[in-house]
C-alpha positions in Angstrom: 15.9 20.2 -39.3 16.0 23.8 -40.5 13.6 26.7 -40.6 13.9 29.0 -43.6 13.7 32.7 -42.9 13.5 35.3 -45.7 13.4 39.0 -44.9 14.2 41.5 -47.7 13.9 44.6 -45.6 17.1 46.5 -46.4 16.7 48.9 -43.4 16.8 46.0 -40.9 20.3 44.8 -39.9 21.3 41.2 -40.5 21.7 40.6 -36.8 18.1 41.5 -36.2 16.9 39.2 -38.9 18.9 36.4 -37.5 17.6 37.1 -34.0 14.0 36.9 -35.4 14.7 33.6 -37.2 16.3 32.1 -34.0 13.3 33.3 -31.9 10.8 31.7 -34.4 12.7 28.5 -34.5 12.7 28.3 -30.7 8.9 28.9 -30.6 8.2 26.3 -33.3 10.5 23.5 -32.2 10.9 24.2 -28.4 14.7 24.4 -28.5 17.3 26.8 -29.7 19.0 26.3 -33.1 22.7 25.6 -33.3 23.7 27.0 -36.6 22.7 29.3 -39.5 23.3 28.8 -43.2 23.1 32.1 -45.1 24.5 33.9 -48.1 28.1 35.0 -48.2 27.1 38.7 -48.1 24.8 38.2 -45.0 27.5 36.1 -43.3 29.9 39.0 -43.8 27.4 41.4 -42.2 26.9 39.0 -39.2 30.5 38.3 -38.3 31.9 41.0 -36.1 34.7 42.5 -38.1 35.0 45.4 -35.6 34.2 46.2 -32.0 30.9 47.6 -33.3 29.3 44.2 -32.4 31.1 42.8 -29.4 28.2 40.4 -28.5 28.6 36.9 -29.7 26.0 35.5 -32.1 23.5 33.0 -30.7 24.4 30.4 -33.4 27.4 29.4 -35.6 27.1 31.1 -39.0 28.2 29.3 -42.2 28.2 31.1 -45.5 26.9 29.3 -48.6 27.2 30.6 -52.2 24.0 29.0 -53.3 21.8 30.7 -50.7 20.1 33.9 -51.8 20.7 37.2 -50.1 18.4 37.9 -47.0 17.7 34.2 -46.5 18.6 32.4 -43.3 18.3 28.7 -42.6 18.5 28.1 -38.8 18.6 24.7 -37.3 20.5 21.8 -35.8 23.9 20.7 -37.0 23.6 17.3 -38.6 
């Protein structure tokens, strides 16, 4: 099961948007999600390419071409 999260705020970093989506999923379903499906652009922002973000992400991120920018689907791996 996935929860869709859309946040078009350009000033908010993708990591913050993902954290908010994970928090909402946990509140709604009573457990933490395992993965996130998102656009290729957002996935590139989430993956730590430098030491700027040494903290690991709370979920596995998988990019999908068919998902619109600023959209995150968090849920359980099927």
